[in-house]
C-alpha positions in Angstrom: -95.7 93.6 173.6 -97.2 91.3 170.9 -100.7 92.2 169.9 -103.3 89.6 168.9 -102.3 88.2 165.5 -98.6 88.9 166.0 -97.6 85.6 167.6 -94.1 84.3 166.9 -95.6 81.0 165.7 -97.6 82.8 163.0 -94.5 84.8 161.8 -92.4 81.6 161.8 -95.1 79.8 159.8 -95.3 82.5 157.2 -91.5 82.8 156.9 -91.1 79.0 156.4 -93.8 79.0 153.7 -92.1 81.9 151.9 -88.7 80.2 152.0 -90.1 76.9 150.7 -92.0 78.7 147.9 -88.9 80.7 147.0 -86.9 77.5 146.3 -89.6 76.0 144.2 -90.2 79.2 142.2 -86.5 79.5 141.4 -86.3 75.9 140.2 -89.4 76.4 138.0 -88.1 79.7 136.7 -84.7 78.2 135.9 -86.3 75.4 133.9 -88.5 77.7 131.8 -85.8 80.3 131.2 -83.1 77.8 130.3 -85.1 75.9 127.8 -86.8 79.0 126.5 -83.4 80.5 125.6 -82.2 77.3 124.1 -85.2 77.0 121.8 -85.8 80.7 121.2 -89.3 80.6 122.6 -90.3 84.0 123.8 -93.5 82.7 125.4 -91.4 80.2 127.5 -89.0 82.9 128.4 -91.8 85.2 129.4 -93.3 82.5 131.6 -89.9 81.9 133.1 -89.5 85.6 134.0 -93.0 85.5 135.5 -91.9 82.6 137.7 -88.6 84.4 138.5 -90.6 87.4 139.7 -92.5 84.9 141.9 -89.1 84.2 143.5 -88.2 87.9 143.8 -91.6 88.6 145.4 -90.8 85.9 148.0 -87.6 87.7 148.9 -89.5 91.0 149.1 -92.1 89.3 151.3 -89.4 87.8 153.6 -87.9 91.3 154.1 -91.3 92.8 154.7 -92.2 90.1 157.1 -89.0 90.6 159.0 -89.6 94.3 159.5 -93.3 93.8 160.2 -92.4 91.4 163.1 -90.7 94.2 165.1 -92.7 95.1 168.2 -94.3 98.6 168.7 -91.8 101.3 169.6 -91.8 105.1 170.2 -91.7 105.8 166.5 -94.3 103.1 165.5 -96.7 102.9 168.5 -99.1 100.8 166.4 -96.5 98.3 165.4 -94.8 97.7 162.0 -97.4 95.5 160.4 -98.0 97.7 157.4 -94.5 96.9 156.2 -95.9 93.5 155.3 -98.6 95.4 153.3 -95.9 97.6 151.6 -94.1 94.4 150.6 -97.3 93.0 149.1 -97.6 96.4 147.2 -94.1 95.9 146.0 -95.1 92.6 144.5 -97.9 94.3 142.6 -95.6 96.9 141.3 -93.1 94.2 140.1 -96.0 92.5 138.3 -96.8 95.6 136.4 -93.2 96.1 135.5 -93.0 92.5 134.2 -96.1 93.2 132.0 -94.4 96.2 130.3 -91.2 94.1 129.8 -93.1 91.3 128.1 -95.0 93.7 125.8 -91.8 95.3 124.6 -90.1 92.0 123.9 -93.2 90.7 122.1 -93.1 93.7 119.8 -89.5 93.1 119.0 -90.0 89.4 118.3 -92.9 90.3 116.0 -90.8 92.7 114.1 -87.9 90.3 113.7 -90.2 87.3 112.9 -88.4 85.0 115.3 -89.2 81.3 114.7 -88.8 79.3 117.9 -88.1 75.5 117.8 -90.6 73.2 119.6 -89.6 69.8 121.0 -91.1 67.1 123.2 -88.9 68.5 126.0 -90.6 71.8 125.6 -93.9 70.3 126.5 -92.4 68.2 129.3 -90.9 71.3 130.9 -94.1 73.2 130.8 -96.3 70.4 132.1 -93.9 69.6 134.9 -93.6 73.2 136.1 -97.4 73.6 135.9 -97.9 70.7 138.3 -95.4 72.3 140.8 -97.0 75.7 140.5 -100.5 74.2 141.1 -99.3 72.5 144.3 -97.5 75.7 145.5 -100.6 77.9 144.8 -103.0 75.7 146.7 -100.7 75.3 149.7 -99.8 79.0 149.9 -103.4 80.3 149.4 -104.7 77.8 152.1 -102.0 78.9 154.6 -102.5 82.6 153.7 -106.2 82.4 154.5 -105.5 80.4 157.6 -102.9 82.8 158.9 -104.7 85.8 157.5 -101.4 86.9 155.8 -101.7 89.5 153.0 -98.2 88.6 151.8 -99.1 84.9 151.4 -102.4 85.6 149.7 -100.8 88.1 147.3 -98.0 85.7 146.5 -100.4 82.8 145.9 -102.2 84.9 143.3 -98.9 85.6 141.6 -98.1 81.9 141.6 -101.7 81.1 140.4 -101.3 83.4 137.4 -98.3 81.2 136.5 -100.7 78.3 135.9 -102.8 80.4 133.5 -99.7 81.7 131.6 -98.2 78.2 131.4 -101.4 76.9 129.8 -101.3 79.7 127.2 -97.6 78.8 126.6 -98.6 75.2 125.9 -101.3 76.4 123.4 -98.7 78.6 121.8 -96.2 75.8 121.4 -98.8 73.7 119.7 -99.6 76.5 117.3 -95.9 77.0 116.5 -95.5 73.3 115.9 -98.4 73.5 113.5 -96.7 76.3 111.5 -97.9 79.5 113.2 -94.7 81.0 114.7 -96.4 84.4 115.3 -98.5 82.8 118.0 -95.4 82.9 120.2 -95.2 86.7 120.7 -99.1 86.8 120.7 -99.2 84.4 123.6 -96.5 86.5 125.3 -98.8 89.5 125.0 -101.7 87.5 126.5 -99.4 86.5 129.4 -98.6 90.2 130.0 -102.4 90.8 130.2 -102.8 88.1 132.9 -99.9 89.5 134.8 -101.3 93.0 134.7 -104.6 91.8 135.9 -103.0 90.0 138.9 -100.9 93.1 139.7 -104.0 95.3 139.8 -105.7 92.8 142.2 -102.7 92.8 144.5 -102.4 96.6 144.5 -106.1 97.0 145.1 -106.0 94.8 148.2 -103.0 96.5 149.6 -104.5 99.9 149.0 -107.4 98.9 151.4 -104.9 98.6 154.2 -102.7 101.6 153.3 -105.7 103.9 153.0 -107.3 102.7 156.2 -110.5 101.4 154.6 -113.1 100.0 157.0 -112.4 96.3 157.8 -115.6 95.4 159.7 -119.3 96.0 159.2 -120.2 98.8 161.7 -123.7 97.3 162.2 -122.2 93.9 163.0 -119.9 95.5 165.5 -122.8 97.5 167.0 -124.9 94.4 167.5 -122.0 92.6 169.2 -121.5 95.5 171.6 -125.2 95.9 172.4 -125.3 92.3 173.4 -123.8 93.5 176.7 -126.7 94.4 178.9 -124.8 97.3 180.5 -124.3 99.0 177.2 -127.2 101.3 176.4 -125.9 102.6 173.0 -123.0 102.3 170.7 -121.9 104.8 168.0 -118.9 106.3 166.2 -117.6 102.9 165.2 -114.4 103.0 163.2 -112.2 100.1 162.0 -109.0 100.0 160.0 -105.8 98.0 159.6 -104.8 94.6 158.0 -107.0 91.5 157.8 -105.1 89.9 160.6 -104.4 93.1 162.6 -107.6 95.2 162.9 -108.0 98.3 165.1 -111.5 99.2 166.4 -112.5 102.5 167.9 -116.0 103.1 169.2 -118.1 104.9 171.9 -120.5 103.3 174.2 -123.2 104.7 176.6 -123.6 103.4 180.1 -125.9 104.5 183.0 -125.0 107.9 184.2 -125.0 106.6 187.8 -122.5 103.8 187.0 -119.2 104.1 189.0 -115.9 104.6 187.1 -114.7 101.2 188.2 -117.8 99.5 186.7 -117.7 101.5 183.5 -114.0 100.5 183.1 -115.1 96.9 183.5 -117.7 97.3 180.8 -115.1 98.7 178.5 -113.0 95.6 179.0 -116.0 93.3 178.4 -116.7 95.1 175.1 -113.1 94.7 174.1 -112.9 91.0 174.9 -116.3 90.3 173.2 -115.1 92.0 169.9 -111.8 90.1 169.9 -113.6 86.8 170.4 -116.3 87.5 167.8 -114.3 89.0 165.0 -111.1 87.3 163.9 -108.1 89.5 163.4 -109.1 92.2 165.9 -105.8 93.3 167.6 -106.9 96.3 169.6 -110.1 97.9 170.7 -110.4 101.5 172.1 -113.7 102.0 173.9 -114.8 105.5 174.8 -117.3 105.3 177.7 -119.9 108.1 177.9 -122.8 108.6 180.4 -126.2 108.0 178.9 -128.0 111.1 178.0 -125.0 113.0 176.6 -125.6 114.4 173.2 -123.6 112.9 170.3 -123.5 113.0 166.6 -122.6 110.7 163.7 -124.3 107.7 165.2 -123.9 104.5 163.2 
């Protein structure tokens, strides 16, 4: 059974975007790495590796998305959606690894006093790849927000950091051309810092899903539930899950004289209302209690 937010169309859209971005990222990475090696520019190579990890993250995302698309089964009764979150966390971990790699290489280049060569082609490569990255970032972030996909949002942040790093590389190339070759490893260190910051952001967002942090405001949920005239009280509201796949668990009070059939109908009304009012709600479990029963931990 497909829960709300798990439509084949959504999965197909996310998969198509990841494949398209993968191809573009590999082309951008290849251009930076090739010319960075040819000219001995560590900052260009660093930016190339950053773009290469964009491509690797797309592959991780595709694998995670494939596993996450599996329907619920006996071992995973809540579905496999968190595999998409694990894939996003993997992207964050790779970003942190890239940061350490760049810091080490910057230190080695500083010790060896490497003097990279800078040409007009160097600037052309960087500007051209920046234009591609900007278009990819805007498109992927827009679709990620629209489809409420953690993997697309995480990957768009990774791609967006490429624009910042490429800007710093351009500044470094200007400095090298002006006679300051040490700016090359220094810029690489700055790039490492940007990558680390992006990695922390991605890991923080994925931790919200993996640690079951609340996804909806309890008071907002309570107001929506109490809009139903047959609900006398609402408490013990709990939410968790992914942005596009939220589970809600709550208790409601109805008249003690209400029949079981009517109480069951109220529960369905509450479920439908929450799914309509809060985007991303996949499942709602409503515990119906007769009014007057003592309860604790009211929200």
